[in-house]
N, C-alpha and C positions, 0 to 999 in steps of 0.2 A: 156218323158225322157229328152228332151232338157230343159224343164222347171226346172227339178230337177238339172240338171248339172249347169244351170244358177244360181240357188239359191246357190248352193254349191260354185260356183266360187265367187259369191258376198260375201258370208260369209268368204271365204279364203282371199279375198282382204279387208276385214273389212267393207264391205258395206251391209246394210240391207235395205229392202224396208218398213220401218215402218213410214211412213209419209213423207211429202214433204221436211222437213228440216233434213233429216237423215244425220248424220255425220259419218265419218269413225271412227272405234274404235281406240283408241290410243294404240299403241303397245310399250312395253318396248324395248329400243334399244339393250340391252344385252341379255335378256331372250326371247324376241319374244312374250311372253304372254301379255295379256292385263294388263296394269298397272292401278291400282286404286288410286285415290287421297284420301289419308287418312286425315281425319279431326280430328286427335287426338292431340290436343294442350295441353291437361291437364298436361303431364309431363314437358313440356317446361314452362308453366305458373307457376307450382309449383317450378321448379328450379329457375326461375326468382325471385319469392317471397322469397325463401330461401336466395339467394344472397343479395337481398335488405335488408332483416332483419339482415343478418350477418354484412353488412356494417354499418347499423344503430347502432348495438350493439358495434361494434368496435369504432365508432365515439363517442358514449356515454361514453364508458370505457376510451378511450383516453383523452377526455376532462376532465373527473373527475380526472384522474391521473395527468394531467398537471396542473389543477387549484388547486387541493388539496381539502380536505373536508371542510376546514374553509374559503375557498375563497368567497363563496356566503355570508356567515355570515359577513365577513369582509367588503364586499361591502355595506351591509345593515347598519352597524354602522360606522359613520364617525370617523376618528382617532382623538384622543385628542391631542391638541398641547402641545408640551413639550418645556421647555426652553433650549436654546442652550448656553452653556458657551463659551464665546469668550475670548480667552487668548491673551496676548500680543504677537505680532509676534516676532519670533526669529530673532536676528540680522543676516544679511547676512554674509557669511564667509569673512574673510579679503581678500581684493583684493591685488594682488601683488603691491608693490611700483613701481612707474614709472621706477626705475632703474632695478627692478627685473623682468625677463621675464620667460615664460615657453615655452618649445618646445616639440612637440610630435614626437617621432622617426618614420621615414618612412623607407620603404624598400631601401636598398642601403646606408643608412646613416652610418657614422662612427664618432667617437668623433672628429677626425681631420676635417672632412668636416663641421660638425656642428659648431665647433669653428671658422673655417674660415668664415662661413656664418655670424656669429655675431661679427666678428673681435675681438676675444678674444684668449687667449692662450689655447691650448688643455689641459695643466696641470691644469689650473684654472677651466675649465669645469668639468674635472674628479674629482677634489678635492671637488667642490661644490655639486656633486651628489654621492660621495663616490663610484666611479667606480674604481675597482682594475684591472679588465681585460676588455679591450675595445671590445673583442669578445663576451661578454655577453650582449651586447645591444639587446633589443627586440623591435620588431615593436609594436607601440602603447604605449611604455613606455614614461612617461613625465620626462623631464629634466629641472632643474632650470638653467637658463642662468645668470651667474653673471654679474654685471655691468662692462662695459669695462673700462680699466684704462684711466684716463684723461691725 
C-alpha cells in the first residue's frame, strides 16, 4: 500500500518514474491542468501571407495610379525636340526719376510725419498722391514723394 501511495504522490507532484531523465509535467498556472504546447502555426502563416499579398497589391495599384497608364510607354519613346520661340524681352518698367521717390506707408505714419521725413510740405505730398482725408492712409500703401523745392 505504501508503494501505491508513493506513486500517487509522485503523480500528484507531476513526477513519474519512466526513465532516468523524467521531467515534471508542466502545469498551466491558471488552470492547474497540464498544458500542451500546440504546434498549429497554419493560421498564423496564412494570415502573414494574406497581409504580404495585400501590401504587394496596394503597392502595385498605388504605383500604377501615381505613374499613370502611359508612363512606361513614355519612358520607352524618347521625346522629340520642339523648337522654342524666343521673343524679344519686354523693356523694364520705367524707373522713377532721380527726383521722384516712392515711400511705403508703415504703422504709425501720417502725411505730416512722412512730409517731415522728406523735408517737403504736407500739402505737396497730399496733392501728389490725391489724398483727401489723411485718416485713410493704409499700411503698405505706396506714396509718390514729390521733389523738394530748391
